[in-house]
C-alpha positions as a Python dict, from the first residue, in 0.01 Angstrom:
ca = {
    (1, 'M'): (0, 0, 0),
    (2, 'S'): (-36, 18, -375),
    (3, 'A'): (95, -252, -605),
    (4, 'E'): (327, 10, -754),
    (5, 'L'): (500, 65, -418),
    (6, 'S'): (506, -289, -280),
    (7, 'P'): (811, -414, -477),
    (8, 'F'): (1017, -128, -335),
    (9, 'I'): (879, -69, 14),
    (10, 'R'): (832, -352, 262),
    (11, 'E'): (734, -318, 627),
    (12, 'G'): (794, 57, 619),
    (13, 'R'): (1142, 20, 471),
    (14, 'L'): (1280, 114, 133),
    (15, 'V'): (1438, -201, -10),
    (16, 'S'): (1531, -57, -350),
    (17, 'L'): (1453, 226, -589),
    (18, 'P'): (1296, 170, -929),
    (19, 'A'): (1516, 227, -1231),
    (20, 'R'): (1237, 400, -1423),
    (21, 'Q'): (1217, 765, -1328),
    (22, 'A'): (835, 784, -1320),
    (23, 'R'): (811, 491, -1078),
    (24, 'R'): (1102, 629, -871),
    (25, 'R'): (914, 958, -833),
    (26, 'V'): (608, 774, -699),
    (27, 'V'): (822, 595, -439),
    (28, 'L'): (1004, 915, -342),
    (29, 'A'): (676, 1107, -313),
    (30, 'H'): (545, 838, -78),
    (31, 'I'): (857, 867, 141),
    (32, 'A'): (845, 1249, 142),
    (33, 'Q'): (481, 1249, 250),
    (34, 'A'): (539, 983, 514),
    (35, 'C'): (848, 1150, 665),
    (36, 'F'): (799, 1523, 633),
    (37, 'E'): (516, 1768, 684),
    (38, 'R'): (467, 2014, 401),
    (39, 'D'): (540, 2350, 567),
    (40, 'V'): (784, 2240, 837),
    (41, 'V'): (1152, 2330, 794),
    (42, 'Y'): (1395, 2055, 897),
    (43, 'D'): (1768, 2068, 961),
    (44, 'E'): (1990, 1822, 776),
    (45, 'S'): (2047, 1594, 1075),
    (46, 'T'): (1672, 1548, 1122),
    (47, 'V'): (1625, 1474, 752),
    (48, 'D'): (1910, 1221, 764),
    (49, 'E'): (1771, 1055, 1077),
    (50, 'R'): (1423, 1013, 925),
    (51, 'L'): (1558, 883, 596),
    (52, 'R'): (1796, 641, 770),
    (53, 'R'): (1493, 470, 925),
    (54, 'W'): (1352, 415, 575),
    (55, 'C'): (1682, 293, 432),
    (56, 'D'): (1800, 70, 717),
    (57, 'G'): (1876, -273, 576),
    (58, 'G'): (1792, -178, 217),
    (59, 'A'): (2005, -138, -93),
    (60, 'V'): (1982, 243, -99),
    (61, 'D'): (2151, 478, 147),
    (62, 'H'): (1977, 780, 301),
    (63, 'V'): (2209, 1031, 131),
    (64, 'T'): (2106, 903, -212),
    (65, 'V'): (1740, 927, -119),
    (66, 'R'): (1790, 1281, 13),
    (67, 'R'): (1959, 1383, -313),
    (68, 'Y'): (1683, 1225, -522),
    (69, 'L'): (1417, 1406, -318),
    (70, 'I'): (1587, 1738, -397),
    (71, 'E'): (1641, 1652, -764),
    (72, 'A'): (1276, 1547, -804),
    (73, 'E'): (1175, 1875, -636),
    (74, 'L'): (981, 1686, -371),
    (75, 'M'): (1191, 1872, -115),
    (76, 'A'): (1384, 2196, -132),
    (77, 'R'): (1713, 2282, 36),
    (78, 'A'): (1854, 2619, 142),
    (79, 'D'): (2139, 2690, 381),
    (80, 'G'): (2135, 2341, 532),
    (81, 'R'): (1759, 2342, 585),
    (82, 'Y'): (1502, 2131, 406),
    (83, 'C'): (1129, 2156, 348),
    (84, 'R'): (868, 2001, 119),
    (85, 'N'): (742, 2355, 45),
    (86, 'A'): (1024, 2563, -106),
    (87, 'L'): (842, 2885, -19),
    (88, 'A'): (877, 2807, 351),
    (89, 'L'): (1257, 2816, 333),
    (90, 'P'): (1429, 3141, 422),
    (91, 'Y'): (1636, 3233, 117),
    (92, 'P'): (1878, 3518, 178),
    (93, 'N'): (1817, 3827, -32),
    (94, 'S'): (2093, 3976, -249),
    (95, 'A'): (2214, 4215, 23),
    (96, 'E'): (2243, 3930, 275),
    (97, 'R'): (2436, 3718, 22),
    (98, 'Y'): (2673, 4010, -43),
    (99, 'V'): (2740, 4063, 329),
    (100, 'E'): (2801, 3689, 375),
    (101, 'S'): (3036, 3676, 75),
    (102, 'M'): (3246, 3951, 231),
    (103, 'G'): (3267, 3758, 558),
    (104, 'L'): (3080, 4027, 749),
    (105, 'S'): (2790, 3819, 876),
}
């Protein structure tokens, strides 16, 4: 493990997140690559389960890490599904959104 990660990740666990955004992105990228394959779509419970393992016993909860992964664009979210590759997520087209908004789906 790199010297940049070692203050924040110990024995496969996230103990804290760096305050500096650039360092935080490096840590988050490491977690995203370790937990999730690029083109696989995951449901929220699977994402939470995998992130809980990283956060167990640390100062950061899995929900915060999940949010940071989305904000850093290391993962994308659509309709309760998550993926490292945003293009793999099924986004509804405008007609589908209209039908859903009318409660006809």
